[in-house]
NUZA-920487 format. One record per residue (C-alpha): residue in one letter; residue number from 1; z, x, y. Coordinates in steps of 0.1 Angstrom, whole numbers, padded with zeros to 4 digits. Each point is the difference from the previous one (the first is absolute). Layout:
REM residues N
PT   rest    nr       w       u       v
PT      a   NUM       Z       X       Y
...
REM end
This chain:
REM residues 282
PT   rest    nr       w       u       v
PT      m     1    0342    0230   -0318
PT      t     2    0011   -0034   -0013
PT      a     3   -0022   -0020    0024
PT      e     4   -0031    0018   -0012
PT      k     5    0010   -0006   -0036
PT      l     6    0005   -0037    0007
PT      k     7   -0034   -0002    0016
PT      q     8   -0016    0017   -0030
PT      r     9    0018   -0024   -0024
PT      l    10   -0011   -0030    0020
PT      q    11   -0036    0012    0000
PT      q    12    0000    0008   -0037
PT      s    13    0016   -0033   -0009
PT      a    14   -0025   -0019    0020
PT      s    15   -0028    0019   -0019
PT      d    16    0017   -0008   -0033
PT      l    17    0001   -0037    0007
PT      r    18   -0036   -0001    0011
PT      l    19   -0010    0018   -0032
PT      i    20    0015   -0029   -0020
PT      v    21   -0019   -0026    0020
PT      t    22   -0032    0020   -0004
PT      t    23    0006    0002   -0038
PT      l    24    0006   -0037   -0002
PT      s    25   -0032   -0007    0019
PT      s    26   -0020    0021   -0024
PT      i    27    0009   -0023   -0029
PT      s    28   -0025   -0029   -0002
PT      s    29    0023   -0025   -0018
PT      p    30    0036    0010    0000
PT      s    31    0021   -0016   -0028
PT      i    32    0032   -0001    0020
PT      h    33    0012   -0032    0016
PT      t    34   -0019   -0010    0032
PT      d    35    0033   -0001    0019
PT      c    36    0006    0036   -0010
PT      i    37   -0034    0010    0012
PT      d    38    0008   -0015    0034
PT      e    39    0033    0019    0002
PT      i    40   -0016    0033   -0009
PT      r    41   -0026   -0005    0027
PT      k    42    0028   -0003    0025
PT      f    43    0007    0037   -0007
PT      e    44   -0028    0007    0025
PT      t    45    0021   -0018    0028
PT      i    46    0030    0020   -0010
PT      a    47   -0020    0032    0001
PT      n    48   -0012   -0008    0035
PT      q    49    0036   -0006    0011
PT      l    50    0011    0033   -0013
PT      s    51   -0028    0018    0016
PT      s    52    0007   -0016    0034
PT      i    53    0037    0011   -0002
PT      c    54   -0011    0036    0003
PT      d    55   -0009   -0008    0036
PT      l    56    0037   -0006    0008
PT      l    57    0012    0035   -0010
PT      n    58   -0015    0019    0029
PT      p    59    0016   -0023    0027
PT      r    60    0034    0005   -0016
PT      e    61   -0005    0038    0000
PT      n    62   -0011   -0001    0036
PT      a    63    0031   -0021    0009
PT      h    64    0021    0028   -0015
PT      k    65   -0018    0026    0020
PT      l    66    0006   -0020    0032
PT      l    67    0037    0000   -0006
PT      q    68    0000    0037   -0008
PT      k    69   -0016    0007    0034
PT      l    70    0021   -0025    0020
PT      p    71    0029    0025    0008
PT      l    72   -0026    0025    0011
PT      i    73   -0018   -0022    0025
PT      t    74    0032   -0014    0015
PT      d    75    0012    0014    0034
PT      p    76    0035    0014   -0008
PT      s    77    0011   -0004    0036
PT      t    78   -0007   -0037    0002
PT      d    79   -0003   -0011   -0037
PT      i    80   -0032   -0017    0010
PT      v    81   -0032    0002   -0022
PT      d    82   -0036   -0008    0008
PT      y    83   -0006   -0025   -0028
PT      h    84   -0037   -0009   -0001
PT      g    85   -0002    0002    0038
PT      i    86    0033   -0018    0007
PT      k    87    0031    0017    0011
PT      i    88    0029   -0012   -0021
PT      p    89    0034    0013   -0011
PT      f    90    0002    0022   -0031
PT      s    91    0022   -0026   -0018
PT      n    92   -0027   -0027    0005
PT      a    93   -0027    0022   -0014
PT      r    94    0022    0010   -0029
PT      i    95    0006   -0036   -0011
PT      l    96   -0037   -0009    0004
PT      g    97   -0010    0031   -0020
PT      f    98    0024   -0007   -0028
PT      q    99   -0010   -0037   -0002
PT      g   100   -0036    0010   -0004
PT      y   101    0007    0027   -0026
PT      i   102    0022   -0023   -0020
PT      s   103   -0024   -0029    0003
PT      m   104   -0029    0019   -0014
PT      t   105    0022    0012   -0029
PT      w   106    0009   -0034   -0011
PT      s   107   -0034   -0015    0007
PT      i   108   -0013    0025   -0026
PT      c   109    0027   -0011   -0025
PT      d   110   -0006   -0037    0005
PT      s   111   -0038    0003   -0002
PT      i   112    0002    0019   -0033
PT      t   113    0025   -0023   -0017
PT      t   114   -0020   -0030    0010
PT      a   115   -0032    0015   -0013
PT      i   116    0014    0011   -0034
PT      a   117    0023   -0030   -0006
PT      p   118   -0025   -0018   -0024
PT      l   119   -0003    0031   -0021
PT      i   120    0037    0006   -0006
PT      c   121    0021   -0029    0012
PT      t   122    0009   -0033   -0018
PT      e   123   -0020   -0031    0006
PT      s   124    0027   -0017    0020
PT      t   125    0004    0030    0022
PT      c   126   -0037    0001    0008
PT      k   127   -0001   -0037    0008
PT      d   128    0032   -0001    0021
PT      r   129   -0015    0001    0035
PT      s   130    0034   -0005    0016
PT      n   131    0012    0033   -0014
PT      p   132   -0029    0025   -0003
PT      p   133    0006    0031   -0021
PT      q   134    0017    0028    0020
PT      l   135    0007    0036   -0011
PT      l   136    0038   -0001    0002
PT      t   137    0008   -0036   -0010
PT      h   138   -0026   -0004   -0028
PT      f   139   -0006    0035   -0014
PT      i   140    0033    0018    0006
PT      k   141    0031   -0023    0001
PT      e   142   -0011   -0025   -0027
PT      s   143   -0019    0003   -0033
PT      k   144   -0007   -0037   -0003
PT      y   145   -0031    0000    0022
PT      s   146   -0020    0027   -0018
PT      s   147    0002    0021   -0032
PT      y   148    0035    0014   -0009
PT      y   149   -0008    0036    0001
PT      t   150   -0018   -0003    0034
PT      a   151    0031   -0010    0018
PT      y   152    0022    0023   -0022
PT      f   153   -0020    0031    0007
PT      l   154   -0006   -0007    0037
PT      k   155    0037   -0009    0007
PT      l   156    0015    0031   -0017
PT      n   157   -0025    0025    0015
PT      y   158   -0008   -0014    0034
PT      g   159    0024   -0029    0007
PT      w   160    0024    0016    0024
PT      a   161   -0027    0014    0024
PT      i   162   -0019   -0033    0000
PT      g   163    0032   -0020    0007
PT      v   164    0010    0023    0029
PT      s   165   -0034   -0004    0015
PT      y   166    0001   -0038   -0004
PT      v   167    0034   -0002    0017
PT      i   168   -0012    0020    0030
PT      r   169   -0032   -0021    0001
PT      n   170    0020   -0032    0002
PT      h   171    0024    0014    0026
PT      f   172   -0028    0012    0023
PT      f   173   -0021   -0031   -0004
PT      h   174    0027   -0026    0004
PT      d   175    0027    0018    0021
PT      g   176   -0021    0025    0019
PT      a   177    0024    0028   -0012
PT      s   178    0029   -0017    0019
PT      l   179    0031   -0004   -0020
PT      q   180    0021   -0032    0002
PT      n   181    0030    0018    0014
PT      g   182   -0019    0010    0031
PT      k   183   -0007    0035   -0013
PT      d   184   -0034    0015   -0007
PT      f   185   -0015    0013   -0032
PT      f   186   -0007    0033    0018
PT      v   187    0026    0023    0015
PT      g   188   -0014   -0005    0035
PT      i   189   -0030   -0009    0022
PT      s   190   -0008    0034    0015
PT      l   191   -0025    0026   -0012
PT      a   192    0029    0023   -0010
PT      d   193    0010   -0026   -0026
PT      e   194   -0036   -0001   -0015
PT      f   195    0002   -0018   -0033
PT      d   196    0036    0006   -0009
PT      i   197    0017   -0029   -0018
PT      s   198    0034   -0011    0014
PT      n   199    0031   -0003   -0022
PT      e   200   -0002   -0037    0005
PT      g   201   -0036   -0001   -0010
PT      w   202    0007    0020   -0032
PT      d   203    0029   -0023   -0008
PT      f   204   -0022   -0030    0004
PT      l   205   -0027    0015   -0023
PT      e   206    0025    0008   -0028
PT      k   207    0017   -0034    0004
PT      e   208   -0033   -0018   -0003
PT      m   209   -0009    0020   -0031
PT      a   210    0034   -0008   -0016
PT      e   211    0001   -0037    0008
PT      k   212   -0037   -0011   -0002
PT      h   213   -0015    0025   -0024
PT      n   214    0030    0008   -0023
PT      k   215   -0023    0001   -0030
PT      l   216   -0013    0033    0014
PT      k   217    0021    0032   -0003
PT      n   218   -0002    0031    0021
PT      d   219   -0010    0020   -0030
PT      h   220   -0031   -0022   -0006
PT      h   221   -0024    0026    0011
PT      r   222   -0016    0032   -0013
PT      l   223    0006    0023    0029
PT      v   224    0017    0033   -0003
PT      s   225    0024   -0007    0029
PT      s   226    0026   -0026   -0003
PT      w   227    0007   -0029    0024
PT      p   228    0004    0000    0030
PT      w   229   -0033    0013    0013
PT      h   230   -0009    0010    0036
PT      r   231    0029   -0017    0016
PT      n   232   -0008    0016    0033
PT      n   233   -0037   -0009    0001
PT      l   234   -0013   -0035   -0007
PT      l   235   -0037    0012    0000
PT      n   236    0007    0026   -0027
PT      l   237    0020   -0026   -0020
PT      l   238   -0029   -0025    0001
PT      r   239   -0025    0026   -0007
PT      l   240    0019    0009   -0032
PT      c   241    0003   -0036   -0010
PT      n   242   -0037   -0006    0007
PT      e   243   -0009    0028   -0023
PT      e   244    0020   -0016   -0028
PT      i   245   -0015   -0034    0008
PT      d   246   -0035    0014   -0003
PT      e   247    0008    0015   -0033
PT      a   248    0015   -0032   -0013
PT      l   249   -0031   -0019    0012
PT      t   250   -0022    0025   -0017
PT      c   251    0018   -0006   -0033
PT      l   252    0000   -0038    0005
PT      v   253   -0038   -0002    0007
PT      g   254   -0008    0023   -0029
PT      w   255    0022   -0020   -0024
PT      a   256   -0014   -0034    0011
PT      v   257   -0036    0010    0000
PT      g   258    0003    0021   -0032
PT      m   259    0015   -0029   -0019
PT      a   260   -0025   -0026    0013
PT      t   261   -0030    0021   -0007
PT      l   262    0011    0008   -0035
PT      q   263    0006   -0037   -0006
PT      a   264   -0035   -0009    0011
PT      r   265   -0016    0029   -0019
PT      y   266    0017   -0009   -0033
PT      l   267   -0010   -0037    0005
PT      l   268   -0036    0010    0005
PT      e   269   -0002    0024   -0030
PT      r   270   -0013   -0027   -0023
PT      d   271   -0030   -0007    0023
PT      f   272   -0007    0036    0010
PT      s   273    0014    0026   -0023
PT      a   274   -0016    0028    0019
PT      i   275    0022   -0006    0031
PT      s   276    0014    0033    0014
PT      p   277    0036   -0001    0012
PT      p   278    0005    0000    0038
PT      a   279    0004    0034    0016
PT      v   280    0036    0011    0000
PT      s   281    0015   -0001    0035
PT      s   282    0010    0034    0014
REM end
């Protein structure tokens, strides 16, 4: 399960960063520049950030479970559902459920990219508070913000799924799943329609990918099945995209922390030649 693997990578990476800080503290008079000492000590803060992100994974998984059960707890004769003690239409509960699920997904993404930015991004990227590092814009579509291979590998292997999820995110957050032509992203509002995407909704999704994310191609993934995926079920589509996002984040965290800990370890070798390398993330 990709969520569990991501959690393990976050925990191991936090441990790796703390090991470097502990190693530095064990050296009585480090010969490296004092500014470098201060920066390495900040690894502890990054470690704490990565550890805290683990707490966001379960809420996202529970949001997915709530959506899975939504059709089962809806009265088919009235399309009314008991939503936390309030009787509301199925379509209302559906949009609320998806917004929660999507929100948690991208909260995880943003939290991770913010935490690891100092380890893998350029100085100007880290200091630009008006444009904080984001998964799609800074690590997928462009290579000028981080290392070349980071963007290259992520884009070609996970770019399409991440882009699809991002388009859906923006549409649900900014438009409430309502299309500008008066149509809805879903086929209909009744329980019988469940999570089926309308033709207009699918056209909107593909148009957004073509016009706003044209650096991404529909073969930029490593899945066995070709695009399109789960056209008749938005929940299944997002679940698939989320699994790819989790794996991309697992790679990104591992690369960032792995590079940073090696940099620090090699810097400190002169002062403490007996340093053991950080444990390899699983």
